[in-house]
Legacy VTK file of the C-alpha trace (Angstrom):
# vtk DataFile Version 3.0
C-alpha trace
ASCII
DATASET POLYDATA
POINTS 67 float
-49.146 -26.017 -32.093
-52.618 -27.457 -32.635
-51.088 -30.806 -33.652
-49.150 -30.936 -30.381
-52.368 -30.257 -28.453
-54.150 -33.132 -30.221
-51.233 -35.534 -29.685
-51.086 -34.587 -26.019
-54.823 -35.110 -25.624
-54.667 -38.535 -27.298
-51.788 -39.639 -25.077
-53.526 -38.448 -21.922
-56.718 -40.277 -22.922
-54.818 -43.486 -23.670
-53.007 -43.191 -20.344
-56.306 -42.666 -18.576
-57.804 -45.721 -20.256
-54.797 -47.753 -19.169
-55.326 -46.618 -15.571
-59.010 -47.506 -15.894
-58.081 -51.046 -16.923
-55.650 -51.243 -13.994
-58.288 -50.057 -11.551
-61.132 -52.208 -12.796
-59.405 -55.355 -13.975
-55.889 -55.158 -12.493
-54.603 -55.386 -16.083
-51.863 -52.996 -17.216
-51.974 -52.868 -21.011
-48.594 -51.113 -21.312
-46.718 -53.579 -19.139
-48.424 -56.454 -20.949
-47.228 -55.161 -24.313
-43.657 -54.551 -23.161
-43.258 -57.532 -20.834
-43.487 -55.833 -17.447
-43.709 -52.420 -15.851
-39.968 -52.328 -15.171
-38.987 -52.844 -18.819
-37.442 -49.949 -20.725
-40.313 -49.785 -23.246
-42.901 -49.498 -20.500
-40.945 -46.797 -18.728
-40.643 -44.804 -21.967
-44.398 -45.010 -22.549
-45.121 -43.961 -18.949
-42.720 -41.011 -19.264
-44.164 -39.877 -22.610
-47.724 -40.029 -21.253
-46.621 -38.143 -18.124
-44.965 -35.407 -20.182
-48.125 -35.176 -22.299
-50.148 -34.727 -19.114
-47.827 -31.953 -17.948
-48.185 -30.261 -21.329
-51.979 -30.664 -21.141
-51.936 -28.552 -17.968
-51.086 -25.582 -20.184
-54.347 -26.120 -22.093
-56.419 -25.032 -19.082
-55.760 -21.385 -19.877
-57.006 -21.909 -23.440
-60.164 -23.626 -22.254
-60.853 -20.837 -19.759
-60.542 -18.216 -22.516
-63.072 -20.000 -24.749
-65.909 -19.585 -22.217
LINES 1 68
67 0 1 2 3 4 5 6 7 8 9 10 11 12 13 14 15 16 17 18 19 20 21 22 23 24 25 26 27 28 29 30 31 32 33 34 35 36 37 38 39 40 41 42 43 44 45 46 47 48 49 50 51 52 53 54 55 56 57 58 59 60 61 62 63 64 65 66
């Protein structure tokens, strides 16, 4: 389970960095790699990062217990 937590955290961080580049520079790294935001590869990446973010929501209870 710890491996899944780390993978989820990495994906959420990468997704956040992509949004940072969109906000600051209007440059979407994912769509640049896959040839556009409507391409299948881009959509898969967006979905995987979104699922990782949903999974990361479950980590809040673990963080609250550690305090």
